LUMTORVEX-743343 format. One record per residue (C-alpha): residue number from 1; x, y negated, z negated. Coordinates in nm, 4 decimals. Layout:
BEGIN
   seq          X          Y          Z
   NUM          X          Y          Z
...
//
This chain:
BEGIN
   seq          X          Y          Z
     1    -1.0250    -5.4943     2.2068
     2    -0.6834    -5.3370     2.1536
     3    -0.7294    -5.3638     1.7780
     4    -1.0698    -5.1941     1.8017
     5    -0.9225    -4.9160     2.0154
     6    -0.6431    -4.8665     1.7592
     7    -0.8939    -4.8430     1.4758
     8    -1.0984    -4.5842     1.6677
     9    -0.7851    -4.3829     1.7421
    10    -0.6762    -4.3929     1.3790
    11    -1.0238    -4.2858     1.2707
    12    -1.0149    -3.9972     1.5190
    13    -0.6776    -3.8791     1.3836
    14    -0.8083    -3.8993     1.0271
    15    -1.1185    -3.6991     1.1195
    16    -0.9039    -3.4367     1.2942
    17    -0.6876    -3.4024     0.9847
    18    -0.9916    -3.3564     0.7627
    19    -1.1346    -3.0906     0.9946
    20    -0.8060    -2.8994     1.0233
    21    -0.7375    -2.9240     0.6494
    22    -1.0870    -2.7976     0.5696
    23    -1.0371    -2.5033     0.8063
    24    -0.7019    -2.4227     0.6389
    25    -0.8597    -2.4259     0.2915
    26    -1.1451    -2.2061     0.4143
    27    -0.9027    -1.9507     0.5646
    28    -0.6941    -1.9412     0.2464
    29    -1.0036    -1.8916     0.0308
    30    -1.1398    -1.6157     0.2548
    31    -0.8114    -1.4230     0.2464
    32    -0.7719    -1.4458    -0.1321
    33    -1.1392    -1.4327    -0.2387
    34    -1.2648    -1.2348     0.0585
    35    -1.6344    -1.1432     0.1019
    36    -1.7424    -0.7778     0.1087
    37    -1.8064    -0.7647     0.4818
    38    -1.6171    -0.6792     0.7982
    39    -1.4931    -1.0387     0.8434
    40    -1.3507    -1.0527     0.4922
    41    -1.1766    -0.7143     0.5228
    42    -1.0332    -0.8062     0.8643
    43    -0.8926    -1.1362     0.7366
    44    -0.7451    -0.9538     0.4372
    45    -0.5576    -0.7125     0.6645
    46    -0.3904    -1.0005     0.8456
    47    -0.3082    -1.2044     0.5376
    48     0.0635    -1.2025     0.6189
    49     0.0074    -1.3122     0.9778
    50    -0.2228    -1.5939     0.8652
    51     0.0281    -1.7041     0.6025
    52     0.3036    -1.7280     0.8637
    53     0.0624    -1.9146     1.0922
    54    -0.0111    -2.1699     0.8188
    55     0.3618    -2.2161     0.7605
    56     0.4145    -2.2882     1.1301
    57     0.1120    -2.5197     1.1309
    58     0.2511    -2.7120     0.8338
    59     0.5854    -2.7817     1.0000
    60     0.4113    -2.8563     1.3299
    61     0.1882    -3.1115     1.1570
    62     0.4985    -3.2777     1.0152
    63     0.6320    -3.3445     1.3642
    64     0.3170    -3.5388     1.4619
    65     0.2793    -3.7173     1.1277
    66    -0.0303    -3.5240     1.0197
    67     0.0821    -3.5381     0.6582
    68    -0.2480    -3.4281     0.5102
    69    -0.2548    -3.1190     0.7324
    70     0.1090    -3.0491     0.6459
    71     0.0454    -3.0699     0.2706
    72    -0.2691    -2.8574     0.2881
    73    -0.1099    -2.5916     0.5117
    74     0.2061    -2.5530     0.3046
    75     0.0033    -2.5530    -0.0180
    76    -0.2281    -2.2816     0.1164
    77     0.0753    -2.0860     0.2382
    78     0.2253    -2.1039    -0.1129
    79    -0.0980    -1.9789    -0.2736
    80    -0.1216    -1.6862    -0.0289
    81     0.2465    -1.6046    -0.0866
    82     0.1927    -1.5919    -0.4640
    83    -0.1155    -1.3758    -0.4111
    84     0.0826    -1.1262    -0.2021
    85     0.3794    -1.1217    -0.4385
    86     0.1540    -1.0540    -0.7357
    87     0.0218    -0.7472    -0.5527
    88     0.3726    -0.6161    -0.4795
    89     0.6175    -0.4416    -0.7082
    90     0.7609    -0.7422    -0.8957
    91     1.0991    -0.5802    -0.9692
    92     1.3634    -0.8087    -0.8216
    93     1.5974    -0.5189    -0.7386
    94     1.5801    -0.1427    -0.7331
    95     1.6708     0.0210    -1.0676
    96     2.0080     0.1942    -1.0921
    97     2.0056     0.5711    -1.0668
    98     2.0223     0.7290    -1.4126
    99     2.0786     1.0853    -1.5334
   100     1.7093     1.1622    -1.5874
   101     1.5114     1.4010    -1.3595
   102     1.4055     1.2579    -1.0252
   103     1.1649     1.3568    -0.7502
   104     1.1779     1.2400    -0.3891
   105     0.8567     1.2432    -0.1877
   106     0.7489     1.1602     0.1671
   107     0.3978     1.1143     0.2992
   108     0.2747     1.1453     0.6586
   109    -0.0577     1.1186     0.8363
   110    -0.0272     1.3729     1.1159
   111    -0.2865     1.1932     1.3300
   112    -0.0214     0.9219     1.3855
   113     0.2412     1.1693     1.5054
   114     0.2832     1.2271     1.8784
   115     0.6277     1.3900     1.8899
   116     0.6585     1.7104     1.6855
   117     1.0334     1.7477     1.7458
   118     1.0938     1.3941     1.6209
   119     0.8908     1.4709     1.3083
   120     1.1022     1.7814     1.2393
   121     1.4216     1.5778     1.2842
   122     1.2822     1.3058     1.0590
   123     1.2021     1.5592     0.7863
   124     1.5610     1.6840     0.8045
   125     1.6925     1.3300     0.7703
   126     1.4790     1.2251     0.4737
   127     1.5360     1.5643     0.3032
   128     1.2930     1.5048     0.0164
   129     1.1739     1.7418    -0.2566
   130     0.8037     1.7133    -0.1750
   131     0.6214     1.6505     0.1525
   132     0.2630     1.5269     0.1705
   133     0.0485     1.5494     0.4833
   134    -0.3023     1.4192     0.5499
   135    -0.5615     1.4617     0.8257
   136    -0.4400     1.8208     0.8391
   137    -0.6214     2.0207     1.1093
   138    -0.5928     2.3991     1.1672
   139    -0.3481     2.3437     1.4548
   140    -0.1232     2.1197     1.2482
   141    -0.1429     2.3579     0.9534
   142    -0.0104     2.6447     1.1652
   143     0.2720     2.4341     1.3089
   144     0.3841     2.2998     0.9708
   145     0.3825     2.6404     0.8062
   146     0.5991     2.7820     1.0833
   147     0.8454     2.4926     1.0834
   148     0.8731     2.4313     0.7073
   149     0.8464     2.7751     0.5450
   150     1.2235     2.8208     0.5009
   151     1.3129     2.4796     0.3600
   152     0.9839     2.4255     0.1743
   153     0.8740     2.7709     0.0524
   154     0.5962     2.6435    -0.1761
   155     0.2855     2.4876    -0.0269
   156    -0.0804     2.4231    -0.0957
   157    -0.3226     2.2942     0.1627
   158    -0.6816     2.2027     0.2412
   159    -0.7433     2.2554     0.6131
   160    -1.0350     2.0679     0.7686
   161    -1.1399     1.9258     1.1035
   162    -1.2307     1.5893     0.9479
   163    -0.9792     1.3374     0.8033
   164    -0.9804     1.5061     0.4599
   165    -0.7395     1.7891     0.5366
   166    -0.4185     1.7599     0.3309
   167    -0.1185     1.9587     0.2119
   168     0.1865     1.9597    -0.0152
   169     0.5122     2.1307     0.0827
   170     0.7685     2.1569    -0.1944
   171     1.1197     2.2798    -0.2643
   172     1.0184     2.3257    -0.6292
   173     0.7661     2.5816    -0.7459
   174     0.4283     2.4419    -0.8510
   175     0.3631     2.4732    -1.2222
   176    -0.0077     2.4242    -1.1487
   177    -0.2262     2.3440    -0.8468
   178    -0.5801     2.2139    -0.8340
   179    -0.8307     2.0139    -0.6318
   180    -1.0998     1.7738    -0.7428
   181    -1.3928     1.6348    -0.5475
   182    -1.5256     1.2799    -0.5335
   183    -1.8475     1.2501    -0.3313
   184    -1.7585     1.5873    -0.1770
   185    -1.4221     1.4509    -0.0646
   186    -1.1243     1.6668    -0.1716
   187    -0.8112     1.5484    -0.3516
   188    -0.4986     1.7536    -0.4137
   189    -0.3433     1.7723    -0.7583
   190    -0.0141     1.9482    -0.8332
   191     0.2331     1.9642    -1.1197
   192     0.5992     2.0419    -1.0638
   193     0.8789     2.1052    -1.3122
   194     1.1981     1.9216    -1.2200
   195     1.4891     1.9852    -1.4566
   196     1.2477     2.0827    -1.7362
   197     1.0439     1.7659    -1.6750
   198     0.6794     1.7931    -1.5674
   199     0.5789     1.5511    -1.2892
   200     0.2255     1.5378    -1.1474
   201     0.1449     1.4370    -0.7893
   202    -0.1997     1.3392    -0.6597
   203    -0.2930     1.3113    -0.2918
   204    -0.6075     1.1206    -0.1904
   205    -0.7665     0.9953     0.1291
   206    -0.9854     0.6904     0.0617
   207    -1.2711     0.5607     0.2755
   208    -1.1957     0.2193     0.4310
   209    -1.3796    -0.0819     0.2895
   210    -1.6002    -0.1944     0.5784
   211    -1.9276    -0.2605     0.3972
   212    -2.0736    -0.3042     0.0489
   213    -2.1867     0.0596     0.0401
   214    -1.8376     0.1784     0.1348
   215    -1.6893    -0.0537    -0.1274
   216    -1.8997     0.1174    -0.3946
   217    -1.7802     0.4621    -0.2799
   218    -1.4200     0.3378    -0.2709
   219    -1.4472     0.2027    -0.6244
   220    -1.5905     0.5322    -0.7480
   221    -1.3093     0.7264    -0.5815
   222    -1.0376     0.4989    -0.7209
   223    -1.1957     0.5134    -1.0663
   224    -1.1780     0.8931    -1.0605
   225    -0.8116     0.8842    -0.9561
   226    -0.7477     0.6346    -1.2379
   227    -0.9108     0.8711    -1.4856
   228    -0.6975     1.1605    -1.3617
   229    -0.3797     0.9561    -1.3940
   230    -0.4578     0.8252    -1.7406
   231    -0.5493     1.1785    -1.8535
   232    -0.2013     1.3101    -1.7691
   233     0.0656     1.3372    -2.0370
   234     0.3368     1.3776    -1.7743
   235     0.4628     1.1108    -1.5306
   236     0.2367     1.0741    -1.2256
   237     0.2852     0.9882    -0.8584
   238    -0.0315     0.9065    -0.6620
   239    -0.0035     0.8820    -0.2850
   240    -0.2020     0.8968     0.0341
   241    -0.3848     0.6959     0.2969
   242    -0.5960     0.4482     0.1008
   243    -0.7127     0.2772     0.4228
   244    -0.6669    -0.0723     0.2853
   245    -0.3766    -0.3074     0.2365
   246    -0.2161    -0.2960    -0.1060
   247    -0.3108    -0.6550    -0.1856
   248    -0.6832    -0.5705    -0.1617
   249    -0.8807    -0.6422    -0.4781
   250    -0.9834    -0.2765    -0.5036
   251    -0.6174    -0.1737    -0.5151
   252    -0.5341    -0.4426    -0.7728
   253    -0.8168    -0.3204    -0.9961
   254    -0.7034     0.0391    -0.9497
   255    -0.3431    -0.0446    -1.0426
   256    -0.4527    -0.2225    -1.3580
   257    -0.6983     0.0476    -1.4618
   258    -0.4621     0.3382    -1.3941
   259    -0.1562     0.1460    -1.5184
   260     0.0466     0.2333    -1.2091
   261     0.3016     0.0385    -1.0092
   262     0.3146     0.0043    -0.6324
   263     0.6345     0.1170    -0.4603
   264     0.6509    -0.1677    -0.2072
   265     0.8507    -0.4674    -0.3232
   266     0.7889    -0.6955    -0.0263
   267     0.5350    -0.7655     0.2435
   268     0.5990    -0.7008     0.6115
   269     0.3783    -0.8043     0.8979
   270     0.4559    -0.4580     1.0478
   271     0.3481    -0.5541     1.3970
   272    -0.0260    -0.6004     1.4389
   273    -0.1275    -0.3195     1.2029
   274    -0.0489    -0.3420     0.8306
   275     0.0338    -0.0140     0.6522
   276    -0.2502     0.1645     0.4746
   277    -0.0440     0.4435     0.3161
   278     0.0791     0.3936    -0.0387
   279     0.2749     0.5543    -0.3200
   280     0.1931     0.4520    -0.6763
   281     0.3766     0.5707    -0.9863
   282     0.3127     0.5623    -1.3612
   283     0.5074     0.3274    -1.5870
   284     0.7279     0.6071    -1.7264
   285     0.8858     0.6398    -1.3812
   286     1.1081     0.4111    -1.1735
   287     1.1292     0.3800    -0.7963
   288     1.4938     0.3772    -0.6883
   289     1.4277     0.3885    -0.3148
   290     1.1375     0.3203    -0.0817
   291     1.1122     0.2900     0.2946
   292     0.8693     0.3041     0.5845
   293     0.9182     0.5780     0.8424
   294     0.8670     0.5034     1.2132
   295     0.8717     0.7182     1.5241
   296     1.0915     0.6664     1.8312
   297     0.8574     0.3951     1.9605
   298     0.8669     0.2183     1.6209
   299     0.5106     0.3191     1.5361
   300     0.4462     0.3689     1.1646
   301     0.4056     0.7379     1.0761
   302     0.4882     0.7656     0.7063
   303     0.6594     0.6488     0.3890
   304     0.9114     0.7940     0.1468
   305     1.0287     0.7136    -0.2032
   306     1.2576     0.8409    -0.4777
   307     1.1349     0.8338    -0.8386
   308     1.3212     0.8967    -1.1604
   309     1.2093     0.9299    -1.5202
   310     1.2911     0.6180    -1.7194
   311     1.5751     0.6445    -1.9648
   312     1.4950     0.5864    -2.3320
   313     1.6347     0.2323    -2.3183
   314     1.4292     0.1383    -2.0129
   315     1.1170     0.3057    -2.1467
   316     1.1064     0.0536    -2.4297
   317     1.0513    -0.2294    -2.1837
   318     0.7055    -0.3755    -2.1378
   319     0.4728    -0.2951    -1.8500
   320     0.5256    -0.5513    -1.5674
   321     0.3429    -0.8782    -1.6237
   322     0.1647    -0.8515    -1.2883
   323    -0.0164    -0.5438    -1.4178
   324    -0.0794    -0.6449    -1.7759
   325    -0.2309    -0.9763    -1.6717
   326    -0.5098    -0.8074    -1.4734
   327    -0.8341    -0.7386    -1.6537
   328    -1.1888    -0.6214    -1.5886
//
């Protein structure tokens, strides 16, 4: 009787391990090869949280001798970690500052900003060459023009009541300014001359991927931005709210097609909401500094980065493997 009970208990433990391991494999597959539906996009957003959860599960399984669960969880965690790292900037350390021209930029979505005075103080602290704003409404446009006109005398803006309002404020004069439409959605395009070097900056607001139809519109929008970037002879910085995490497949395809590099070098769980704002740069530039910008309550409100033209020695290096290995 005791022997029979032991066999049943062992069989129950084995069945539990198989069930848990299967669930772990399913979660890992859904976060890496996610379906084009709301479940897949939601899981993708919380990839980092799930990865940490699998790591904890693996060590927890070790304590109760669930070795199969431990192996599966840690293996899935490793795969997800490699997936995230491949989507990040794979430079191990920030490049050293050289003597080539550089441009510092900061991007904000004003809908995330509750404290105007804190924003003004933040802008003084970051002290960048170019400011980018999105979801720019008439009220915000008036406020920014009044507060920034002395320090940032050059500006171009699209003022709307929907999320597609945007603006550039610059310390440098614009060599050219333009807009282009994708499905009637505006994008800002500007060229600045910094120490006799032309640098182009593109600002775009992308629809979130929440359905197959939205995915098609997102792909079309990203393809147009890719075309604009590849058509430029000057170095390019592309920024904005892309409304998806940077390890999304759409972003990976965009990076490969446009031959741009993402500014983020690591992944942060960033509370319960991953960042959707991004700065990409062409391969003839280097990112020497990048940081998230939070408000007084540690809510994410923006990002900033510093970009320099590659020196002749560095320019001879190959495009990062993570980009060149992607294909269509």
